[in-house]
C-alpha positions in Angstrom: 179.2 120.0 97.9 178.1 122.4 95.1 181.4 122.3 93.3 179.7 121.2 90.0 180.9 119.4 86.9 180.6 122.6 84.9 183.0 124.4 87.3 185.4 121.5 87.2 185.5 121.7 83.4 186.0 125.5 83.4 189.0 125.1 85.8 190.6 122.5 83.6 189.9 124.2 80.2 190.7 127.8 81.2 193.6 127.1 83.6 191.9 129.0 86.4 194.3 127.6 89.0 196.8 129.0 91.5 200.4 129.6 90.4 202.9 126.9 91.1 204.3 128.5 94.3 200.8 128.7 95.8 200.1 125.1 94.8 203.2 123.9 96.6 202.3 125.9 99.8 198.8 124.3 99.8 200.2 120.8 99.3 202.8 121.1 102.0 200.6 123.0 104.5 199.7 120.6 107.4 196.4 122.5 107.8 195.4 121.2 104.4 195.3 117.7 105.8 198.1 116.0 103.9 199.8 113.2 105.8 202.8 111.2 104.6 202.2 107.6 103.7 205.3 105.8 105.2 204.7 102.2 104.0 202.4 100.0 102.1 200.4 97.8 104.5 198.8 95.8 101.7 201.8 94.0 100.1 200.4 90.6 100.9 196.9 91.5 99.5 196.0 90.5 95.9 194.9 93.3 93.7 195.1 97.0 94.4 193.5 99.4 97.0 193.3 102.1 94.3 190.3 102.6 92.1 192.6 103.5 89.2 196.4 103.7 88.7 198.2 107.0 89.5 197.5 109.6 86.9 197.4 113.3 86.3 194.7 115.2 88.1 193.8 118.1 90.4 193.1 118.5 94.1 190.3 120.9 95.1 191.0 122.6 98.4 188.1 125.0 97.8 186.3 126.7 94.8 189.2 129.2 94.8 192.2 127.0 95.7 192.9 124.3 93.2 196.2 122.5 92.6 196.5 121.0 89.1 198.8 118.9 87.1 199.5 116.5 89.9 200.0 112.7 90.0 197.2 111.3 92.2 195.2 108.2 92.8 192.1 107.4 94.9 192.6 104.8 97.6 189.1 103.3 97.6 189.9 101.0 100.6 191.2 103.8 102.9 188.9 106.4 101.3 191.8 108.8 100.8 193.2 110.8 97.9 197.0 110.1 97.5 199.5 112.4 95.9 202.9 111.5 94.6 205.3 114.4 95.3 209.0 114.7 95.8 209.4 110.9 95.9 206.8 110.3 98.6 203.1 109.7 99.0 200.8 112.2 100.8 197.3 111.2 101.7 194.3 113.6 102.0 191.1 112.6 103.8 187.5 113.9 103.1 186.9 117.1 105.0 190.5 118.2 104.7 190.1 118.8 101.0 187.0 119.6 99.0 187.6 116.9 96.4 189.6 116.0 93.4 189.5 115.5 89.6 190.9 112.5 87.8 191.8 113.4 84.2 191.1 109.9 83.0 191.9 109.7 79.3 190.9 113.4 78.8 187.5 112.6 80.4 187.7 114.4 83.8 186.0 112.6 86.7 185.0 114.8 89.6 185.0 113.4 93.2 183.6 115.2 96.2 182.7 114.6 99.8 179.8 115.8 101.9 177.0 113.8 100.5 175.0 112.0 103.3 174.7 108.4 102.3 172.5 106.1 104.4 174.5 103.9 106.7 177.7 105.4 105.4 177.6 109.0 106.2 179.0 112.1 104.4 182.7 111.6 105.2 183.5 109.7 102.0 184.6 110.7 98.5 182.0 110.0 95.8 182.0 110.5 92.1 179.6 113.1 90.7 178.0 111.7 87.6 175.2 114.2 87.1 174.7 117.5 88.9 171.4 119.3 89.1 167.9 119.2 90.7 168.5 115.4 90.7 172.2 114.7 91.4 173.5 111.2 90.6 176.6 110.0 92.5 178.6 106.8 92.6 180.1 105.6 95.8 183.2 103.6 94.8 184.7 101.5 97.6 186.8 98.4 98.1 186.6 95.6 100.7 189.0 92.9 101.7 188.1 89.3 101.6 189.3 85.8 100.9 190.9 85.3 97.5 188.3 83.0 95.7 190.9 82.3 93.0 193.6 80.9 95.3 194.8 77.4 94.5 193.0 74.7 96.4 194.8 73.7 99.6 197.0 76.8 99.5 197.3 79.1 102.5 194.3 81.4 102.7 195.1 84.7 100.9 193.3 88.0 100.9 192.2 90.0 97.9 190.6 93.4 97.3 187.1 93.5 95.9 185.8 96.5 94.0 182.2 97.7 94.7 180.2 100.7 93.9 176.6 101.9 94.4 174.6 104.6 92.7 172.6 107.1 94.7 170.2 109.8 93.6 170.0 113.1 95.6 167.1 115.5 95.6 166.8 118.3 98.1 169.6 116.8 100.2 167.9 113.4 100.5 169.6 110.3 99.2 167.9 107.3 97.6 169.8 104.2 96.4 169.2 103.5 92.7 167.2 100.3 92.2 166.9 98.9 88.7 163.5 97.1 89.0 160.5 99.2 87.8 158.5 98.4 91.0 161.0 100.6 92.9 160.8 103.7 90.7 158.1 105.4 92.8 160.2 104.8 95.9 163.0 106.7 94.3 161.2 109.4 92.2 157.9 109.9 94.2 155.8 112.4 92.3 158.1 112.5 89.3 157.6 108.7 88.7 155.1 109.1 85.7 157.6 111.4 84.0 160.4 109.0 84.6 158.4 106.0 83.2 157.6 108.1 80.1 161.3 109.0 79.6 162.3 105.3 80.0 159.8 104.4 77.3 160.6 107.2 74.9 164.3 106.7 75.0 164.3 102.9 75.5 166.4 103.1 78.6 167.6 100.0 80.6 168.3 101.0 84.2 170.6 98.0 84.5 173.0 100.0 82.3 174.9 102.7 84.1 175.0 104.9 81.0 171.2 104.7 80.8 170.8 105.7 84.4 173.0 108.7 83.7 171.0 109.6 80.6 167.7 109.3 82.5 168.8 111.7 85.2 170.1 114.2 82.6 166.8 114.0 80.8 164.9 114.4 84.0 166.8 117.5 85.0 166.1 119.1 81.6 162.5 118.1 81.2 
């Protein structure tokens, strides 16, 4: 869980990864948790189960074993990381791999598991937005429901819906991010006065995700 954004950047920028043969051994080793995806069960569902399209990225087996330059995508409905290799799809579940990095438009996004989310548990991949005394994560997930855009009178169709929720972790305890000021003390306890001052000094709007990220960064360095 302590595989930080800084370490992820070092891996990408310095090329500190296993050689190609070692990568292939990791990817094909059944003990790594990879399982072939034999068919697409969502052909009749509108939208995509993936958070983003397949793109280049890395799979983190541990802090020492990282397989890079792979074509991967996060299946936010099944909560699996899927790899395209040798004409087939291989799915990895949380716990079997440490996490993954999506190199989205040269802005790497780090995903990890092991963060205990209330009513969800720790066996899910989450995106690490800020890592520090206060850690900010985003739980991206998809649900399946009726297609609200289906033509009137047509047969009921299903569609994927994309959701995400921000959580702040401190000393291993998770608190959901709530944007209303009256909930600040519930989230930040004794640091609430400092948080209120930072919001005022930097004109932050917690309805904006970028401002929540900025607040946690400022709080960690204050």
